[in-house]
C-alpha angles and dihedrals in degrees: 000000000000121000089249092056091047092063096041095082090051090052090047088056092051093050092047089049092054094045091048093049091046090058092049088053092059088073088069088074093075128058093204095091096039096235107155105165142015117201119206123214097357141005125304117276087227095063093102107016093176098044142046114278118261110245099188111114095355092124089065095055110098091171134358122202121208124198122202093347143014088224104093092216092055097037123104093206136007116191121192112197134189120192123203115184124179130190098180100040103031092138098043111104122235111245128202092263091054090053095045097099092048095048092046093050094047091048092051091050091050090050093050092046090053089059091058101034137038112269093220090061096040095056089056095055110027127092129174113202131192111193122186142158089222124081118255122227107269090215092059093044090052091048090056091048091050091048091050090051090043089227134137107297120244090202110035093179092055090047090053090054090049091052090049093050095048100032085224135116141179117357095359091054089048091055092052096044091054087064094053119098125183123199111181141154110284095155141008096281102078095109093049092050095052110029135045115215125204136229110186093218090067095062138078123241123269120018095000097067090043095048100090091050092047091050091052090046090053090055092044093055092050089051093053128075093272088065094055094099094038111029097153127098119205133185091268091053089055092048091048091052090050091048092231142084140231096270091059096042094046106029098154113033117190113264096182106118119228105234103208095194097042117144112265109243117233089210093049100090092047094052094045090051088053090051091050091051097042121118095189137037116301123220115200107195136179142152121270119298097013092120107261094151094048090049089049089061090054100051094085092056092064100048124107120279114286093023124137125211123196118195117205117196115212095178100056096193090304097306095107091100095051119097090235094050107043113155102168099077123099091233089058106037103036093041091051094049095043093049093049085058091045091052087059089054093248100119144358117281119265108227115197122232136182088231097071130082129209095273091052090053092050092049093049091045093052089050089056090049089054092050092048098048091048090055092047094049092048085068100033118018092205096046118125134207107218123191112194118194111196120201091009090164090060089057091058091044091053091050094051091046091065095040100264118137102209135032121203089261093065092051096041095051089058098042122113103252126200121250112272094035122111124196118201123184122189121201146139114290095239092048100057090108090065089071092057090218122197117252091254094058113120116231119204126179120221105213129214122264119300117225091261091052091049090050092051092049096046093048091054085071101024107030091178096055109134128219093265090053090051093049092049094045091048093050099042093047092051087235088285116146094207093051089049092048093049091048093049091045089069087075093220128144113278095254090052090051091053091046089050091054097043167130093027130029112280128219127199088260091050092049094052090043090053092048090049092048092052091047091049091050091053090046091054091046092051098042102035123238107357117182118237088239092063094051090048089052089057090050093044090052091051090049097046105034125079122243136296091046114194109234092216088061092053087048092052092048095048105028090233120131116259093237090053090052090051091052089048089056093045090052092054088051129187100016088067130052123201114199114179106304096344136083133201142164116265095180127061098211090052092049091047092049092049093047094047092046105038112015107117117246119242088269094044090045090067090062091044090053090049090054091048099050097075089057093056094081090061101034130056088195093059093042091053095046096050096081092055092048092047092050090051089051091052092246096137095142090051089047091054091048090048093050094046095045096050090223128145093036129138109277103188098062123043092197093055090045094055093043095050093044092054092048090049093050092049091048093049092045092054090047090051093051093048092051091045093239093145099169092059090041091055092053091048092048092054093051093042089054091056093048093046090057089066094043094086091053090050092048090053091049092051093047093052092050108038090145092059093042091057090051101045107029124078121257097247092050090051089054090048091052089052094047091053092055090235097168136063143138139191101305130061110261094023092124089071090064093054093043091050091053092047095046093044090066090071122063091210091060099041094110092055090044090056090052093050091049091052091051091049090055092048089056092046092050088053091047090055089060094057121103117267090255092052092048089051089058091050101042121184112223131210088249091058090054090047090058092048092048093047091049090051090049094051096041106034104015137246097306091058092046091052093047092050093048093047092060093069119096138246095042093230086079088074088058097047096041092038091060092053093047094047090047089057092048090051090051089054094043092239094154095153091057090051092050091048092050091049090049098053101033090091097137096041105076093170093055092049090051089051090054092052093048094050094044089052088061090064095036095254134122133212121251112297093244091057092047092050091048094053092045089058091048093050090051091058107032133049104221128206117205118175109193100165110008124226135101097309099046094137088083094087094052094048092045091051094047091050090051090054091050090049091051092048092049093048091052095041093241098137141029124251091249093052091048092049091049092054092049090048089054092059102033115093117258090240127024107266126236089241091074091068095046120097089214095055123115092198097069098091099045092042094051090045093050096043093050093046092049091050092048091049091051092043092239128136117242125208137172093270090058093061100035119109118247099271094047090046090056091049092049091050091052088057093202104173094185100051111042119161121233091242091057093047091052091046093051092045099043103033092032089058093047102040097072091055094051091048090052091048092053092048092050092048091054093047093247093131119066117225093242090055097050095094093051092046091051091052092049091048091049092052091049092049094049092047090057092053094070118141090015114177098171124075099242143340113281117247136184114296091344094302124123115273090215108113123230096249095122092048091050092048089052 
């Protein structure tokens, strides 16, 4: 065998190792199992944060898995794993001697860990795994099992070897052996169980096809020398490698709650058996309220051993019709399901891209199903992969509502599915046709409660209910679980519940109608005589408009007060959810009933649209919903005219107007293309192109002013901005910081803001672990930190904001970012927040300086206690604050110190001599050359500080006092016939500015009486003009383009 061929098996083992570890890392994507970190080639460096790492046995650890925490004391489970893969000897069994090194190393590590941690806790959380594609001697495996059970050994010789390897016996050996786990090759499926292979045809373009390679590369880098200081892989590492984030991988999480104490359905086993035996898609249908969603959560419990069931929720608590909560699209549904499988390590992730159509998504999804079922069946030959789609009919309804022909459900039900996969769709009986099922599809009805099921449900609430109560409850509720649940939710005595249902049997529709009737009666009682037409307008609005429906819009449509509408919703109860100033359906039967009962017909919709149009100028929500309503009403020509004319758009806010207009044009353009009206589509495309050109500028404007956006833009448009991933900066995950800041400005969205902030910090923590070169490529800007700090302030309060800001290094960041944050707070008039920050920022000198500087800009000062504290600090420490970088970076420090002195003098907190001493500490020993340069940034703060110091000391100050050494010599020579250009510029520029700074200092110290201010200004003006003789430049150069004239006159006024 050649030397090349000798090393090939070793390389095969390395590659298999990396592929195997990459698949294990996929489990980091879900929080269900608690896996938080995977360490490659050794244990995590965070195992013992307060102690030296344990080296014993670390050379055996190919990967270590940590659950709940990397800290071994905080972890729920720590799993050390060694992989041995062989190409040449795949069928040769491992003997005891071959495992000696592994067993010895694991035993030594366990012994060392026991010295640092309590054994009782360790045995609950430690596992030592040996994973191989070769079989392991059954005698040795049985010897380990006997030792773990501390029973009579079947193989004494093997036990003796085990005792020798571990240097343990009896009970101690039993404890260790219970932690050992062997996973070897017992059949021909080892490769399928442990590694996912890739065929390019089963992947989407862009990041999706590259994902498997990037995952393996991530593991490879951790295994090499560059991973020595950072061997662990976290969820964010995986997302970074995949070039995506959680919101894209999991765009439509299941919101169907798992009711632990739900009544067991008698029909359940029968239906599940039919699903198991099916050879084609299964449709489980029922009328409203029978319990389809609850049954959907139970299907997985009845499948064969080793099976996996994924439940996809098309209803999403009623948000499936909202633009921010679509669940019917292929890029939402199929991506969500596939990535739930990937997070279990069953297949590769499915990463969405704008360059894939519906058929490409279906093809890539089916490929993932094939990967997943092969893995499952490599463990259990009879295992099934079951995909359950709840409320599939709602998905198709949502698609048609916005002019799309097919939802994912229609395409999936007709796809060619691998053996071992079961597709189950749940829908209303009368809506099965919406799924366009193939002839071979199997249709199964889920029936209402039997009497026994009713009895079980009733007695969960009323344990003492007798047989007559059960009979009456069963009859009056029409055996319907939802009717029963609504009745019992009233929390009335049993007899009152029965009276509420009676005297005739009640359907779901009857129950909701009764609830609505009662709510309407209360509404009339509270609001006086309300015409039936007004109430029906409220109901029509709820039926026709997409969630989340603004209550003020319903009020405007109906003429009923917003508070009365809220009470109306509260009286109906669970089917409706009021959040802040919005309302939505939380219950599918209720939404269906409202839409069937109150949604305007195509003809009636025209009148409804007419009544809505006048509201569009004042509401971005109404303006954005009009195109959808007009398309439903068949008003395509009117929709085109509306889009081209730019009418019925929000008038109060230019940002909302542009955003809604662009959405409207895109909606109308898609509708035109689908209906093959190419002339209109061409006109729309031309106008859309012009509007799109300005979209990037608007996005930048929004991103730079998230605080204003949250104040001035409507709630639904904010959510739409977030859903479209409008923001982003230089590092992966940065959009979470901007979204957190935006969302935190609205109380209704505070929960989501908190989640975004947490995700932003997870990404930043991961960023901090990158190499310096990698961090340089993904730089974090001051503006990014501003957004994080502002989000902390809004969500958690000033203390949290200060703590977060103080973590950034160097400390000058606190000054630069602090100024921007305080400037925002000033703009919003949040003076109490500024005072609180100033009061508790004791250890952050740079932040306190930032507060003083920004307050000076609006002629305010911080609380006296904060000013006194910083004065003491400045007297002891020479600070360095670099706000802009460059050769004259002392400008920021001097400017900040001067601002503190000004504040102290205004509040009478220091003497003139103390103030002058502090300025002297920070002023240069000799006037710098930069003062004379027109390009200098130090001119303004130096002139300000020099003039204030002179005024405090009662000394006059002239040009010669602030000239650098060479200019001073030239001034002293007083040669009128040979003046240098530098001196002429100095005398003209500084000579024109100096009088104004002197006046400012005099005014600040109260040396100019109010009645004399006008005269002093005139004198100063004359002196300044006199100095500007022979000027050949337009104007004196100030700091950052602003005037160098101080605000003394303004302050005096």
